[in-house]
C-alpha positions as CSV (number, residue, x, y, z in Angstrom):
1,M,10.3,-15.6,8.1
2,L,13.2,-15.8,9.9
3,G,15.2,-13.0,7.4
4,A,15.0,-10.2,10.1
5,L,17.5,-12.3,12.2
6,G,19.8,-12.3,9.2
7,L,19.0,-15.7,7.9
8,D,18.5,-16.4,4.0
9,E,16.2,-18.6,2.4
10,R,18.8,-21.6,2.0
11,Q,20.0,-21.1,6.1
12,E,16.4,-20.8,7.1
13,A,15.2,-24.1,5.2
14,A,18.1,-25.9,6.3
15,Y,17.4,-24.7,10.0
16,R,13.7,-25.9,9.7
17,A,14.7,-29.3,8.1
18,L,16.9,-29.8,11.3
19,V,14.3,-28.7,13.7
20,A,11.7,-31.0,12.2
21,A,14.1,-34.1,12.0
22,G,15.9,-33.3,15.0
23,A,19.1,-34.5,13.5
24,A,20.4,-35.2,9.9
25,E,23.2,-36.6,8.2
26,L,24.9,-34.0,5.3
27,S,23.9,-35.9,2.6
28,D,20.5,-36.5,3.7
29,L,20.1,-32.9,4.5
30,A,21.7,-31.9,1.1
31,H,19.0,-34.2,-0.6
32,R,16.1,-32.2,1.5
33,L,17.4,-29.0,0.3
34,S,17.9,-30.1,-3.1
35,L,21.6,-28.4,-2.8
36,P,25.2,-30.1,-3.5
37,E,26.7,-31.2,-0.6
38,A,29.1,-28.7,-0.4
39,D,26.7,-26.0,-0.9
40,A,24.6,-27.8,2.2
41,E,27.9,-27.9,4.3
42,R,28.5,-24.2,3.7
43,V,25.0,-23.4,4.9
44,L,25.4,-25.7,7.9
45,R,28.7,-24.2,8.7
46,R,26.7,-20.7,8.8
47,L,24.1,-21.9,11.0
48,E,26.9,-23.3,13.4
49,Q,28.4,-19.7,13.5
50,Q,25.1,-18.5,14.4
51,G,24.5,-20.9,17.0
52,L,21.3,-22.6,15.3
53,A,23.3,-26.1,14.6
54,A,26.4,-28.1,15.6
55,Q,28.0,-31.2,14.6
56,S,27.3,-34.3,17.0
57,S,30.5,-35.3,18.6
58,A,29.1,-39.0,18.8
59,R,28.4,-39.4,15.3
60,P,30.7,-37.4,12.7
61,G,28.9,-35.8,9.9
62,R,25.6,-35.7,11.5
63,W,24.2,-32.2,12.4
64,V,21.7,-31.3,15.2
65,A,19.5,-28.3,15.4
66,A,20.2,-25.8,18.6
67,P,16.5,-25.7,20.6
68,P,14.5,-22.8,18.9
69,G,13.7,-21.1,22.1
70,V,17.2,-20.5,23.1
71,A,19.3,-20.0,20.0
72,L,16.5,-17.6,18.4
73,G,15.9,-16.0,21.2
74,A,19.7,-14.9,21.6
75,L,19.5,-13.8,18.2
76,L,16.2,-11.6,18.9
77,I,18.2,-10.1,21.7
78,Q,21.2,-9.5,19.4
79,Q,18.9,-7.9,16.8
80,R,17.4,-5.6,19.3
81,H,20.6,-4.5,21.0
82,E,21.9,-3.5,16.9
83,L,18.5,-1.6,16.4
84,E,18.6,0.5,19.4
85,Q,21.9,1.2,18.5
86,A,21.3,2.0,14.9
87,E,18.4,4.2,16.3
88,L,20.8,6.3,18.4
89,A,23.7,6.9,15.7
90,S,20.3,8.1,13.5
91,A,19.2,10.4,16.0
92,L,23.0,11.6,16.4
93,L,23.8,11.9,12.7
94,A,20.3,13.9,12.5
95,A,21.6,16.2,15.3
96,E,25.1,16.8,13.7
97,Y,23.2,17.4,10.3
98,R,21.4,20.2,11.9
99,A,24.0,21.4,14.0
100,E,26.5,21.6,10.8
101,A,24.1,22.9,8.4
102,S,24.8,26.5,7.2
103,E,21.0,27.4,7.6
104,P,19.4,24.7,9.6
105,E,16.2,26.2,10.0
106,V,15.6,25.8,6.0
107,H,17.2,22.5,5.8
108,D,14.6,21.1,8.6
109,L,11.7,22.3,6.5
110,V,12.4,21.4,3.1
111,E,14.7,19.4,0.8
112,V,15.0,18.8,-2.7
113,V,15.3,15.1,-4.2
114,T,16.4,14.6,-7.5
115,G,16.7,11.7,-10.0
116,S,14.7,8.9,-10.6
117,A,16.0,6.4,-8.0
118,A,16.3,8.9,-5.5
119,V,12.8,10.0,-5.7
120,A,11.6,6.6,-5.4
121,Q,13.8,5.7,-2.8
122,R,12.4,8.8,-0.6
123,F,9.0,8.0,-1.7
124,H,9.3,4.6,-0.3
125,Q,10.9,5.9,2.7
126,L,8.0,8.2,3.6
127,Q,5.4,5.3,3.6
128,L,7.5,2.8,5.6
129,G,8.5,5.2,8.3
130,A,4.6,6.5,8.7
131,A,3.3,5.1,12.0
132,T,-0.5,5.9,11.5
133,E,-1.8,7.4,8.2
134,V,-0.8,8.1,4.7
135,C,-2.9,10.6,3.0
136,A,-2.3,10.8,-1.2
137,L,-3.5,12.4,-4.5
138,V,-2.7,10.1,-7.3
139,T,-2.8,10.9,-11.1
140,G,-2.5,8.6,-14.0
141,K,1.1,10.1,-14.6
142,P,3.4,8.5,-12.4
143,I,6.9,10.1,-12.0
144,A,9.1,7.6,-10.5
145,V,7.0,4.6,-9.0
146,T,3.8,2.9,-10.5
147,G,1.2,1.7,-8.7
148,L,2.1,-2.1,-9.6
149,E,5.6,-1.0,-8.0
150,N,4.7,0.7,-4.4
151,E,5.1,-2.6,-2.4
152,S,5.9,-0.1,0.3
153,E,2.2,0.6,0.5
154,E,1.1,-3.0,1.1
155,R,4.0,-3.4,3.8
156,A,2.6,-0.1,5.4
157,A,-0.9,-1.1,5.2
158,S,-0.3,-4.6,6.8
159,R,1.2,-3.2,9.7
160,G,-1.7,-1.1,10.5
161,V,-1.1,2.2,8.7
162,A,-4.1,3.7,7.5
163,Y,-4.3,5.2,3.8
164,R,-6.7,7.8,2.3
165,V,-6.5,8.1,-1.3
166,V,-8.0,10.3,-4.1
167,V,-7.4,9.3,-7.6
168,E,-8.5,11.4,-10.6
169,R,-10.8,9.6,-13.3
170,E,-8.1,8.9,-15.4
171,V,-6.7,6.1,-13.2
172,L,-9.7,4.3,-13.5
173,S,-9.2,4.1,-17.4
174,L,-5.6,2.9,-17.1
175,P,-5.2,-1.2,-17.8
176,S,-4.0,-1.9,-14.2
177,G,-6.1,0.9,-12.6
178,I,-9.4,-1.0,-11.3
179,L,-6.8,-3.9,-10.3
180,E,-4.6,-1.6,-8.3
181,L,-7.7,0.3,-6.5
182,S,-9.5,-3.0,-5.8
183,A,-6.4,-4.3,-4.2
184,A,-6.2,-0.9,-2.0
185,L,-9.7,-1.6,-1.1
186,S,-9.0,-5.2,0.0
187,R,-6.5,-4.0,2.5
188,D,-9.3,-1.6,4.2
189,E,-8.0,1.5,2.3
190,Q,-10.5,4.5,1.7
191,C,-10.3,5.3,-1.8
192,R,-11.7,8.0,-3.8
193,V,-12.2,9.6,-7.1
194,V,-12.0,13.4,-8.9
195,D,-12.0,14.8,-12.2
196,R,-8.7,16.2,-11.9
197,V,-6.5,16.2,-8.6
198,P,-4.3,19.7,-8.4
199,T,-1.0,18.0,-8.1
200,K,0.7,14.5,-7.0
201,L,1.0,14.5,-3.2
202,V,1.8,12.3,-0.4
203,I,1.6,13.1,3.3
204,A,2.7,10.7,6.1
205,D,1.5,11.2,9.6
206,G,1.0,15.0,9.2
207,T,4.5,15.8,9.6
208,T,6.0,15.0,6.2
209,A,4.7,15.6,2.7
210,M,6.1,15.2,-0.7
211,V,5.4,16.7,-4.1
212,P,6.7,16.6,-7.7
213,L,9.1,19.5,-8.9
214,T,9.3,17.5,-12.6
215,G,8.5,19.9,-15.3
216,R,8.3,18.4,-18.9
217,G,11.2,16.7,-20.2
218,A,13.1,17.4,-17.1
219,E,14.6,15.0,-14.6
220,P,12.1,13.6,-12.0
221,A,12.5,15.6,-8.8
222,A,10.8,16.1,-5.7
223,L,9.9,18.6,-2.7
224,V,9.8,16.9,0.9
225,V,8.2,19.2,3.1
226,H,8.5,19.2,6.7
227,A,6.6,20.5,9.7
228,S,5.8,24.0,8.8
229,G,3.3,26.7,7.4
230,L,3.8,24.8,3.8
231,L,3.1,21.5,5.2
232,E,-0.2,22.6,6.7
233,S,-1.0,24.2,3.3
234,L,-0.6,21.1,1.5
235,M,-2.6,18.9,4.3
236,G,-5.5,21.7,3.8
237,L,-5.5,21.1,0.1
238,F,-5.6,17.0,0.6
239,E,-8.5,17.7,3.0
240,A,-10.4,19.9,0.4
241,V,-9.9,17.5,-2.4
242,W,-10.8,14.5,0.0
243,R,-14.3,16.1,1.0
244,E,-15.3,16.6,-2.8
245,A,-14.1,13.2,-3.8
246,M,-16.2,10.5,-4.6
247,P,-16.0,7.1,-2.5
248,L,-15.3,3.9,-4.4
249,R,-16.7,0.5,-4.1
250,L,-14.7,-2.2,-5.6
251,G,-13.8,-5.9,-5.3
252,E,-17.0,-6.7,-3.4
253,R,-18.2,-9.1,-6.0
254,D,-18.4,-12.7,-4.6
255,G,-21.3,-14.4,-6.3
256,S,-23.9,-13.1,-3.2
257,V,-27.2,-12.0,-4.2
258,R,-29.2,-9.4,-2.3
259,E,-29.8,-9.9,1.4
260,D,-33.4,-9.0,1.1
261,G,-34.0,-9.7,-2.1
262,T,-34.9,-6.1,-3.2
263,G,-31.6,-4.1,-2.5
264,P,-28.6,-3.5,-4.7
265,D,-25.8,-6.3,-4.9
266,P,-22.2,-5.9,-4.6
267,T,-21.8,-5.6,-8.4
268,D,-24.7,-3.0,-8.6
269,L,-22.6,-1.1,-6.1
270,E,-19.4,-1.2,-8.0
271,I,-21.4,0.1,-11.0
272,L,-23.1,3.0,-9.1
273,S,-19.7,3.6,-7.9
274,L,-18.1,3.8,-11.0
275,L,-20.8,5.8,-12.9
276,L,-20.6,8.3,-10.1
277,A,-17.0,8.6,-10.7
278,G,-17.8,9.9,-14.0
279,L,-17.2,6.7,-16.0
280,T,-19.5,5.8,-19.2
281,D,-21.5,2.6,-19.5
282,A,-18.7,1.5,-22.1
283,S,-16.2,2.1,-19.7
284,V,-17.7,0.4,-16.6
285,A,-18.3,-2.5,-18.3
286,K,-15.0,-3.0,-20.0
287,Q,-13.2,-2.3,-16.4
288,L,-15.5,-4.9,-14.6
289,E,-15.3,-7.4,-17.3
290,L,-19.0,-7.1,-17.9
291,G,-21.4,-6.9,-21.0
292,L,-22.4,-3.4,-21.9
293,R,-26.1,-4.7,-22.2
294,T,-25.6,-6.3,-18.5
295,V,-24.5,-2.8,-17.0
296,Q,-27.2,-1.1,-19.0
297,R,-29.9,-3.8,-17.3
298,R,-28.7,-3.7,-13.9
299,V,-28.6,0.4,-13.7
300,K,-32.3,0.1,-15.5
301,G,-33.0,-2.4,-12.8
302,L,-31.8,0.2,-9.8
303,M,-34.1,3.0,-11.3
304,E,-37.2,0.6,-11.3
305,L,-35.9,-0.3,-7.6
306,T,-35.7,3.3,-6.5
307,G,-39.0,4.4,-8.7
308,V,-36.9,7.3,-10.5
309,S,-37.0,7.7,-14.3
310,T,-33.5,9.5,-14.8
311,R,-30.0,8.5,-13.7
312,L,-29.7,12.0,-12.3
313,Q,-32.6,11.1,-9.7
314,L,-30.8,7.6,-9.1
315,G,-27.5,9.1,-8.1
316,W,-29.7,11.3,-5.3
317,H,-31.4,7.9,-4.1
318,A,-28.2,6.2,-4.0
319,Y,-26.8,8.8,-1.6
320,E,-30.4,8.9,0.4
321,R,-30.5,4.9,0.8
322,G,-26.7,5.0,1.8
323,W,-25.4,2.8,-0.9
324,V,-22.7,5.6,-1.7
325,A,-21.7,8.4,1.1
326,R,-19.1,10.6,2.1
327,S,-18.6,13.1,4.7
328,A,-20.3,16.4,4.0
329,Q,-21.6,19.5,5.5
330,P,-26.0,18.8,6.2
331,G,-27.4,20.0,3.4
332,S,-24.8,20.7,1.0
333,P,-25.9,18.5,-2.1
334,P,-23.6,16.3,-4.2
335,S,-24.5,17.3,-7.1
336,A,-21.2,17.5,-9.0
337,Q,-21.2,13.6,-8.5
338,V,-24.4,12.8,-8.9
339,A,-24.4,14.6,-12.2
340,G,-21.7,12.1,-13.2
341,V,-24.5,9.2,-13.6
342,R,-25.2,9.5,-17.1
């Protein structure tokens, strides 16, 4: 919690222990922290330098905590000042970069990033720098960062950045595919599925995009595109894929039953969502850790509930009743996705 103020885990634990106790002997504090006394003393000396702790003048060897409201407040003010200085330096360096570039208009539009580490770093920077929305097209073959390694997504979503993600069907069959998508949906991200996406793509705030440049056997590379006609084209590509993609409903099973005793429960909706995304009964059963007969029984129950005789008709009724939905033009039938319920 206090890492942003420059405290490591040991220092934070020591300060919290001092605050809780009011004051403590070095030996007592070392015992509480499970540290050798020499290490505990080094931690306390560091807290002393930061104005968070001091030795008692009345009892040598006894340490007292500085009042959090005063001590931490001072560190916060110092941290804000340093951030403001860093922001100013960043702006000055950006201006200097543009001024020194031989072709500034080109450098401002695109940049080429090469190497797995550099691509991964730029990918994380793009998300962590987003303020409002991240849009992404995802394939089943990551270049530099896998879904489980993408910690920046969770951090950005936790501070209110909206995510709209379209994955290709292959992702659902990956060992961690359903787990990753369920986690994304639990963060209120919007996730959709198509048979194939035209390219990997991530766009932050509609101002910066990143697309791969990697060919077979080549070193990972990516193109970062800034505000330009090319960026607008990439945004148009994402929106076109998004409109045609099928929404996913996952991770809603909680043991609940149908509210009115007649509608689909969360498991039914998950099954419908995956079937509409193009998975077979066997694949759905495997991904949701259900028996094949359970999946088939539930699909049969939904068909009986809607009074239809084919799965194609079930798909239409799912849309009509709002069990699955996506934005579409009035009168435009979702034929491709409905046909996926086989």
